[in-house]
N, C-alpha and C positions, 0 to 999 in steps of 0.2 A: 897147541900149535907147535909144529916141529920146524927147526931151521934147516935149510939145505946148504949152509956154509957161505952163501952169498948175501946173507942178510934177509933173504926172502923167507916167508913163512908159508907152509903148506896147510891146506884145510885139515882140520882135526877129524871130522866125521866123514871119511870117504866111503866107508862100507855101510853106513846107515841109509835109510830111505831118504832122509832129507838131503844128505850129501850127494846121493845118486840122482835124485829127481829135482834138485834145486830148491826143495822145500815148498810147501803149499801153505799159503796164508789161510787162517780161519778167522771168521768174524761172527759176532753174535748180533742178531737184529730181530725186528718184529715184522711179520708178514703184513704188508699193506694191501695187497691184492692177490687173489687166487682165481681170477676170472679166465685166465688163459689155459689152454690145454698143456699139461706137463710143465708149466712155468709159474713161478710165484715171484712177486716183487717184494724184496726185503729191504727195509729201511734200517740203516745202521747209524746210530747217533754217537758222536764222540766229542770230547771237550778239547779245545785247542786254545792256547794262550795267545791273545792278540799281540802282534809284534810291537805296536806303538803304545797302546793303552795298558797292556798287562792284564786286562780283564779276560777271564775264561769265557769263551763263546762256544755254543753248541753247533756243530757242523752235522748236517744230515745228508747222507748219501744213499741213493737207491740203487740196488743191484737186482738184475734179473737172474734168478737161480732155477736150475733144473729140478723138477719134482716128478720123477718117473711114474709113481703110482697115484699122484693127485691126492695125497693124504693130508696136506697141510692147508689150514684155513686162515682167513684174515684174523689177525690178533694173536696168532701163535708166536712164541719166542723160539727162534730156531738158530742153529749153528750152520753156517755156510762155509764151504771150502773152495778155494781156487781150483779151476779145472781147465783142461784144454778147451778151446773154443767149440761150443756146441752149435751155435747159430751166430747171426750177425751181432747180437748184443749179449748173448748168454755166455759167460765165462765162469760161472759159479755153480755149485751143486749143493743142495741141502743135504747135510749129513745126519743131523738128529734134531729131534724135538726136545726143547728144554722145558718149556712151560706152556700149557694151554689154558686160556682164561676160562673161569667158571661162569657159565651162562646163568643169569638169574631167572 
């Protein structure tokens, strides 16, 4: 970070994609539902420390993500990236498949 003389700091990565576009968050989760057209429901699980008890608890959040080709199935581990609003509830897009479960 560079100083402008007034004690203020300027952002370091102005020319990069993240600096220009504000950065897009990426999350990893498991597809819970693929029943909609061009949409999958992805559940992201994260561990958060409880404020009072100090115990780590699992927080589950479901995101609706855009799947243009309809190639992802329930059970797939995927990476989703933040995107401009596609519909009323869709603000994420599936970027890649990480793992597909082996069917017995």
